[in-house]
N, C-alpha and C positions, 0 to 999 in steps of 0.2 A: 559536412553534415553528418558524417558517420559518428563523430565523437558525441555530439548532442544526443544522437539516437542511442548510443551505448549508455550514456548517463541516464537517459530516460528509462532505459530497460532496467538498469540497476535499481533506480528509485521505485519503479513500478513493481519489481519483484519484492522489494522490502515492504512496501505498503500492502501488496496483496498477501504476502506471507504473514504479516502482522494480522491481517484480517482473518486468515485461515486459523492462525493460532488463537485469536480471540474467539472465533466461532466454536472451537472445541475446548475453551477454558484452559488453554495452554500458554497464554500470554502472561508472563509474570508481571506483577505490579512494578512499574519502573517510571523513570522521569523522561524517557525518550520517545517511546512508541505508545500509541493508543490515546484514548480520551483521558486527558489529565486536567481535572478541575479540582478545586478544594474538596468538593463532595466526593469525587471518585477516589481521590488519594487518601481519604480518611480511613477507609477500611478495604480489606482485600475483597470482600463480597461486593461492595459498591463498585470497585474497579472492574471486577469480572462481569457484573450485570451491565454496566454501561458499555463496556467494550463488546460484549456479546450482542447488544442492541445495535452497535455501530459496525459490527463485522461485515454485514452485506455491503455497506457503503465502501468500506476499505477494500474488499475484494473487487467490487465494481470499478473503483478508482484504479486499482492495479491492472485490471483488464483493459481499461481505456488507455492507460499509460503504455501498456505493451502494444496495443493497436496503433497508437501514435508513433511509437518507435519503429514498428514495421512499416508504417506508411512513409516515415521519413527515409528509411533505407531504400524502399522501393522507388520513391520519388527521385532520389539521387541516381539510382542505377538506370531508371528508364530515361531520365533526362540526359545522361551521359551516353546512352545507348547507341 
Protein backbone atom coordinates (compact mmCIF):
# COMPACT_ATOMS: atom_id res chain seq x y z
CA UNK A 1 0.00 0.00 0.00
CA UNK A 2 3.00 2.29 0.35
CA UNK A 3 3.75 2.33 -3.40
CA UNK A 4 0.26 3.56 -4.40
CA UNK A 5 0.51 6.21 -1.69
CA UNK A 6 3.85 7.37 -3.11
CA UNK A 7 2.45 7.49 -6.64
CA UNK A 8 -0.58 9.42 -5.40
CA UNK A 9 1.73 11.84 -3.59
CA UNK A 10 3.74 12.54 -6.74
CA UNK A 11 0.63 13.03 -8.87
CA UNK A 12 -0.95 15.28 -6.22
CA UNK A 13 2.17 17.42 -6.06
CA UNK A 14 2.27 17.78 -9.85
CA UNK A 15 -1.42 18.73 -10.05
CA UNK A 16 -1.20 21.10 -7.09
CA UNK A 17 2.01 22.62 -8.40
CA UNK A 18 0.41 23.22 -11.78
CA UNK A 19 -2.47 24.92 -10.01
CA UNK A 20 -0.14 27.21 -8.08
CA UNK A 21 1.78 28.04 -11.26
CA UNK A 22 -1.47 28.77 -13.11
CA UNK A 23 -2.70 30.94 -10.24
CA UNK A 24 0.31 33.23 -10.60
CA UNK A 25 0.39 33.11 -14.44
CA UNK A 26 3.63 31.12 -14.39
CA UNK A 27 2.32 28.00 -16.15
CA UNK A 28 3.66 28.12 -19.69
CA UNK A 29 1.39 27.09 -22.54
CA UNK A 30 2.04 23.40 -23.11
CA UNK A 31 0.33 20.21 -24.23
CA UNK A 32 0.72 18.29 -20.95
CA UNK A 33 -0.56 20.32 -17.97
CA UNK A 34 -3.49 22.64 -17.57
CA UNK A 35 -6.73 23.25 -19.44
CA UNK A 36 -6.04 22.26 -23.04
CA UNK A 37 -8.86 22.89 -25.48
CA UNK A 38 -8.81 24.25 -29.01
CA UNK A 39 -9.83 27.65 -27.65
CA UNK A 40 -7.24 27.78 -24.86
CA UNK A 41 -4.43 26.61 -27.10
CA UNK A 42 -5.22 29.26 -29.71
CA UNK A 43 -3.54 32.13 -27.82
CA UNK A 44 -1.32 32.57 -24.80
CA UNK A 45 -3.84 34.94 -23.23
CA UNK A 46 -6.68 32.43 -23.54
CA UNK A 47 -4.50 29.70 -22.01
CA UNK A 48 -3.54 31.91 -19.08
CA UNK A 49 -7.11 33.05 -18.41
CA UNK A 50 -8.58 29.56 -18.54
CA UNK A 51 -5.90 28.11 -16.31
CA UNK A 52 -6.17 31.00 -13.88
CA UNK A 53 -9.88 30.23 -13.57
CA UNK A 54 -9.19 26.52 -13.08
CA UNK A 55 -6.27 27.02 -10.67
CA UNK A 56 -8.32 26.74 -7.44
CA UNK A 57 -9.69 23.38 -8.62
CA UNK A 58 -6.18 22.15 -9.44
CA UNK A 59 -4.88 23.22 -6.03
CA UNK A 60 -7.86 21.59 -4.28
CA UNK A 61 -7.36 18.37 -6.25
CA UNK A 62 -3.72 18.32 -5.22
CA UNK A 63 -4.65 18.83 -1.57
CA UNK A 64 -7.25 16.04 -1.71
CA UNK A 65 -4.69 13.76 -3.35
CA UNK A 66 -2.15 14.47 -0.62
CA UNK A 67 -4.77 13.83 2.04
CA UNK A 68 -5.60 10.51 0.38
CA UNK A 69 -1.94 9.53 0.30
CA UNK A 70 -1.52 10.34 3.98
CA UNK A 71 -4.68 8.38 4.81
CA UNK A 72 -3.36 5.43 2.83
CA UNK A 73 -0.06 5.41 4.70
CA UNK A 74 -1.78 5.83 8.06
CA UNK A 75 -4.21 3.00 7.29
CA UNK A 76 -1.33 0.63 6.58
CA UNK A 77 0.67 1.61 9.67
CA UNK A 78 -2.31 1.42 12.04
CA UNK A 79 -3.51 -1.91 10.62
CA UNK A 80 -0.05 -3.44 10.98
CA UNK A 81 0.26 -1.91 14.41
